C-alpha positions in Angstrom: 22.5 19.8 23.7 20.9 19.4 21.0 18.0 17.3 20.6 18.0 14.0 18.1 15.8 12.6 16.2 15.1 8.8 16.6 16.4 6.9 13.6 12.6 5.2 13.9 11.1 8.3 13.1 8.8 8.9 9.9 6.9 12.0 9.3 3.4 11.0 8.4 -0.2 13.3 6.8 -2.7 11.1 5.6 -6.9 12.7 4.6 -9.5 11.7 2.7 -10.2 14.2 0.2 -13.2 14.1 -2.7 -12.6 12.6 -5.7 -13.3 16.1 -7.4 -10.7 18.4 -9.5 -10.8 20.8 -6.7 -10.1 17.9 -4.0 -6.6 16.7 -6.5 -5.4 20.4 -6.1 -6.3 20.8 -2.0 -4.6 17.1 -1.8 -1.1 18.8 -4.3 -1.0 21.9 -2.0 -1.6 20.6 1.4 1.1 17.8 0.3 3.0 21.0 -0.7 3.2 22.0 2.8 4.2 18.8 4.1 7.4 18.6 2.7 8.2 22.4 3.2 7.4 21.6 6.8 9.5 17.6 6.8 12.6 20.2 5.9 11.8 19.8 1.9 12.1 23.7 1.1 9.9 24.7 -1.5 11.1 25.9 -4.8 13.7 22.9 -4.1 14.5 20.1 -7.0 13.2 17.3 -4.9 9.6 19.2 -3.6 9.0 20.2 -7.4 9.6 16.3 -8.3 7.3 14.6 -5.5 4.5 17.4 -5.8 4.3 17.2 -9.5 3.8 13.6 -8.3 1.1 14.0 -5.8 -0.6 16.2 -8.4 -0.4 13.3 -10.7 -1.6 10.6 -9.3 -4.2 12.5 -6.9 -5.1 13.5 -10.5 -5.1 9.8 -11.8 -7.5 9.4 -8.5 -10.2 11.9 -10.0 -10.1 11.1 -13.5 -10.2 7.9 -13.8 -10.8 6.6 -10.6 -13.1 8.1 -9.2 -16.8 6.0 -8.1 -19.6 8.6 -7.1 -19.9 9.7 -3.3 -16.7 8.1 -3.0 -13.7 10.2 -2.1 -9.6 9.2 -2.3 -7.0 9.0 0.1 -3.6 10.3 0.5 -0.9 8.9 2.5 2.7 10.7 2.7 5.6 9.7 4.3 9.3 10.6 5.0 11.3 8.4 6.8 15.1 10.5 7.0 16.7 7.2 8.3 16.3 6.3 5.0 16.1 9.8 3.2 12.5 8.2 1.6 9.3 9.9 0.6 6.1 7.6 -0.1 3.5 9.2 -1.6 0.0 6.2 -1.6 -3.2 7.8 -3.7 -5.6 5.0 -3.1 -9.6 5.0 -4.9 -12.1 3.0 -5.3 -12.5 1.8 -8.3 -10.3 -1.7 -8.2 -11.2 -2.7 -11.8 -9.0 -0.1 -13.3 -5.3 -0.5 -12.3 -2.8 2.1 -13.4 0.1 0.9 -16.0 2.0 3.4 -18.6 -0.1 3.2 -21.9 1.8 1.2 -24.3 1.7 4.0 -26.9 1.5 8.1 -27.1 -0.2 9.7 -30.0 2.6 11.2 -32.4 1.0 14.6 -31.7 0.6 16.3 -28.9 -1.9 17.8 -30.2 -3.4 15.0 -30.4 -4.4 14.5 -26.8 -4.3 15.9 -23.7 -4.1 12.5 -21.4 -2.2 9.9 -21.2 0.4 11.4 -19.9 0.5 11.3 -16.0 1.7 8.6 -15.5 5.5 8.9 -17.8 6.1 11.6 -15.8 5.8 9.6 -12.0 7.8 7.0 -13.9 10.5 9.6 -14.6 10.5 11.4 -11.8 9.8 8.8 -8.6 12.9 6.0 -8.1 10.1 3.6 -7.8 6.4 3.2 -8.4 3.8 0.8 -8.4 0.2 -0.4 -8.7 -2.0 -2.9 -5.9 -5.4 -3.8 -5.4 -5.6 -1.5 -1.6 -4.5 -2.7 1.5 -6.2 -1.6 3.9 -9.4 -3.2 3.1 -13.0 -2.9 0.3 -12.6 -2.4 -3.1 -10.5 0.0 -4.9 -6.5 0.1 -5.8 -3.7 2.3 -4.8 -0.6 3.8 -6.5 2.3 4.6 -4.8 5.3 6.6 -5.5 9.1 6.7 -3.6 11.3 9.4 -4.2 15.2 9.9 -2.4 15.2 13.2 -0.2 18.0 13.3 1.3 17.0 16.6 3.3 14.8 15.5 5.4 14.7 17.0 9.0 
């Protein structure tokens, strides 16, 4: 007899991280580990894309959503029934909602910033930004990707 998974099963990982570059790196690594344990193996295209999205959203929370003394929050979910992985990153700075830049520097040497959400736009099936739903100040930026190998 083989064990079957309920179609309602949803994997979930949630944690608060310090709003520092170290916190963003830790969040990326832990998200990558969870994806692997959920059946999206290290080195696969889907794993790499979702991990890069997580990295960009966490880096943005640290760089643009930082409020001294406040953490950012990550919620990673995977729904095998719909083959969907969703990452939500919430920070505590609400006056700056995320959006795609309208222009990019013509010369890549002109700036190292401003391309993160373009990567998210290119890699995610859907993404968006909204005021933080959990209450309190801040915003949540989320992205969804199709992941057919979810266990």
